[in-house]
C-alpha positions, 0 to 999 in steps of 0.5 A, a space after each residue: 474485434 472480440 476483445 474491443 467487445 469484452 472490454 465493453 462487456 466487462 464495464 457492465 459488471 459494474 450495474 450488474 454487481 451494483 444492483 445486487 450487492 447494494 440490497 443488503 449491509 453486508 453485501 454492500 461492504 463486501 463490494 466496498 472491500 472488492 473495490 477498495 483493494 482492486 481499485 487501490 491495488 491497480 493504481 500503487 501495482 499496476 499504473 504508478 510503476 508504469 507512469 515512474 518508467 516515463 515521469 521519474 520521481 517528478 511523478 510521486 509528487 503530483 499523485 501525492 498532490 492528487 492524493 493529499 490536496 483535496 483533503 488539504 483543502 477540505 480541511 482548510 475551506 471547511 465550508 467547501 469541503 463537498 465542492 472539493 469532493 466533487 471536483 476530485 471526483 470528476 477528476 478521478 472519472 476524467 483520469 479513467 475515461 483518459 486512460 480508456 483510449 490508451 486501453 483500446 490501442 493497447 489492445 489493438 498493439 497486443 494483436 499484432 506480430 511479436 506482441 502477447 496477446 495476454 496484454 489484450 487479456 489484461 485489458 479486459 480483466 482489468 475494466 472490472 474493477 473500474 466498471 463496479 468503481 464507477 458504478 460505485 462512485 457515481 450511482 450514489 453521486 449523481 443518479 442513473 443517468 449519469 453514471 450511464 453515461 459515463 459508462 457509455 462514454 468508457 465504451 465509446 472511447 475505448 473504441 476510438 483508441 481501438 480503431 484510431 490506433 497509433 496515430 491518435 496515441 501518439 498525441 496522448 501517449 503517456 510521455 505528453 500527458 504523465 504528469 496529469 495522469 500521476 495527478 489523476 492517479 492521485 485523484 483515484 487515490 483520494 476517492 477510494 480511500 474516503 468512501 465519497 457515499 454510504 451510511 457509515 452509521 451502518 456498521 458502527 460495531 464492525 458486523 459486516 467485517 467478514 463481508 468486507 474481508 471477503 470481497 477484499 481477498 477476491 479484489 486481491 486475487 483479481 490482482 494476483 490474476 492480472 499481475 501473473 498476466 503482466 508476466 506473462 508476456 509483455 515487457 516492452 508494452 502496456 503496464 508491463 512495468 514493476 509487477 515482475 519485481 514485485 513478485 520476486 520479491 513475494 517469492 524471496 520473502 514470503 518464506 522469510 516471514 513465515 519463519 519470523 512469525 515463528 520466531 515472535 510464537 517461540 518468544 511469546 511462549 518463553 515469557 517475552 510478551 509485549 505488555 512486560 512490566 519493564 519499559 526497556 524490554 517492551 523496547 527492545 521488542 518493539 524495535 528489533 523483535 527479534 524477528 525482524 534481525 531474522 529477516 535482516 540476517 538471512 536476507 542481507 548478511 551478518 554484517 547488516 543484522 549486526 549493525 541493526 542489532 547495536 543500532 537499535 540496541 542503543 536506540 532502545 537504551 536511550 528512550 528506556 532511560 529517557 522513560 519515553 512510552 511507547 507510541 500505540 501499544 499492543 492491547 488485547 494479547 491473546 494467551 495462545 502463543 500461537 495466536 500471538 504469532 499467526 493471528 494479533 502479529 499479523 493484524 499488526 504487521 501484515 500492512 507494514 511489510 505489503 506497504 513496504 513491498 509496495 514503496 519499494 516498488 515505488 520509490 526503488 523504481 530504476 526511473 525514479 534517479 535518487 542516486 545520492 545516500 542524503 536524498 535517499 535519507 530525507 524521502 525515507 524520512 518524509 515517509 517515516 514521520 506520518 507513520 509509524 512502521 513496525 519492526 517487520 515492516 522496516 526489514 522488508 523495506 530496507 531489503 527491498 530498498 537493497 535489492 532496488 540498488 540504494 545506498 548502504 546508508 539508505 538501507 541502515 537508515 530504514 532498518 534503525 530509524 523505521 520502528 521509531 521516527 514518527 510523529 505520534 512517537 516524537 510527540 511523546 519526547 521532550 525537545 533533549 530526548 528529540 535531539 539525543 536520538 537524532 544525534 544518535 540516528 546521525 552517528 549511526 549513519 556516518 558508521 553505516 557509510 563507513 563499515 558496511 560493506 556489500 549486502 549478501 543473501 545468505 539463504 537461497 531457497 528452491 522455487 517450490 519452497 518460495 512459491 509455497 511460502 507466498 501461498 502460506 502468507 497469503 493465507 495468513 494475511 487472508 485471515 488477517 483481512 477477513 478479521 479487520 476488514 480492508 479499511 480497518 486493515 488499511 487505518 493501521 499505516 494512518 497518522 494518529 492527530 488528536 481533535 481532527 474532525 470529519 464531518 462532511 458525508 465523504 467521512 474517513 471511518 478508519 480503525 486503528 492498532 488499538 482497535 480503535 474505530 472513528 466516524 467522521 472523526 479522529 480522537 487517539 
C-alpha cells in the first residue's frame, strides 16, 4: 500500500514542477529538457524492449506508424494539422493511462515472495517524468481542469491495477495489447519530439540552451537510476528486458571511445583537419577517421578492421575521383586539438553513438527474428537512408549488432555503408556515381560473406576500468548536452530536406550539425 501511495504522490510533482519552472524561459527550457530526455529515454530503453519481447519485429512497424503517421498526415492535410496533433496527443495520453493499470499490477507482483521490491521502486520513480510530462503537455493545451482530471484518472487506474491484480492484468496483458501499445508508444515519441506547445521565438538565439542542458542531465540521471534498478533484481517481470544488455555494451564501448577521441586529437594535431583542401583527405577522414578503425580493431578483431579499411578506402577513392562533395561539412573548427577531439568531435559523434547503442538494443533484440542476411541489410538500409551516420557511430552500431548475433554481412554493411549511404549524400551524386557506389558496396558484401570469419574481442579490460570509462564518457557527453541543449543535440540525427515547411503551432525547433537552426521550416 505504501508504494501505491508513493506512486500517486510522484504524479503530483507535475503541477508543482510546472508552476515553478514556467515562471521564466530559462527554467521553462530546463523542464522541457528534462521531459525530452527522461520520457523519450524511458520509452526507448525501458518500454520498447519489453514490447519487442512480446510482439517481435512487427512491433517496430507499429511504433514507426505511431511516430511518423501524424507527421505524414500533417504534411498531406496541412489544414487539419492541429486536429491530427490533438488526436496524437489523445492517443499518447490514453496509452499512458493504460500503462498505469499495469504499473499498479506490477507493484503487487513485486511484493510477492521471490520477486524484487526494486520493481515497485522503479515503478514509483518512473512516474516522476510521466507526471511532469502529463501536466507539461496538457496544461497549455486544454487547461488546468482537464490536466487535473487526467492525473486523477491515472491515480484511480493505478489503484484499479493494484487491487484487481492478476485477474484484470490477464485481460489487458501486454500479450493482448502489444501492437496497440506499440502504436501508442510511437505517438508518445511524436508528441515528445515535436514540442506541442510553447513560444519558440523566445529562444531563437539559443540563450537558454544551458538551462535545457541542465534539465536533460537531470533526465539522464533519472534514467540511469531506473536502469540500475532494472538490472538489480527483476529479470522476469515488468520493465526488465534490454537494460542489462545496454549497460554491458556501455561498459565495453566506453574505454575504447575515449581512446578514439584521443586518436582524433592526435591526428588533428598532426595536421589532418576535416577542412583539408584535398577532397580525398576529407573523404578519408569522414569515412575512416582513423579513430573508427581503432574501435573495430579492438572490439571486432583485425580481420574486420582490415576489411573496413580496404572497403572505406575504395569507397573514398571512388567518391574522390567522382568529385563528390561531402554533405554536412565541419564548420567553425577550433584551433586547439583538445577542443577538436573532446568538444567539436564529441558534439558531432555523441548523438550517433547513443543512437547506435539504442538501435542495436532494439533491432538486435532476441525477439526480433531477422536471421537472413539480406533482410538484415534491408533493415539497415532503411535506417541509414534518412540519416547521416558518423564513422564512430557506424563502428559502434556494427559491433553492437555483432554482439547481438547478426550476420557478418550485416556487420560489414554497417561498417562501410553507414557513413556514406544517406539521402542527403546521394543527392550530391549523379546517377552514374550512385550506380558505381551500389556496385562497390555489393561486391564488398559478397567478399564479407565469403571471407569474414568469426569476430573476436582483442581488448578485455577489468570492470573497474570499464566503469571509469563510462563515467568519463558520461561527463564529456554531458558537457556536449550542456553546450547544445537536448533538442539541438538530437537534431544532428535528422535528415536535411529543402523547402519543407512547418508553420503549425507545434512546429519543430531543431538545429543541425553545421550550426543551422530553424523554426517552423527546414532550410539547408
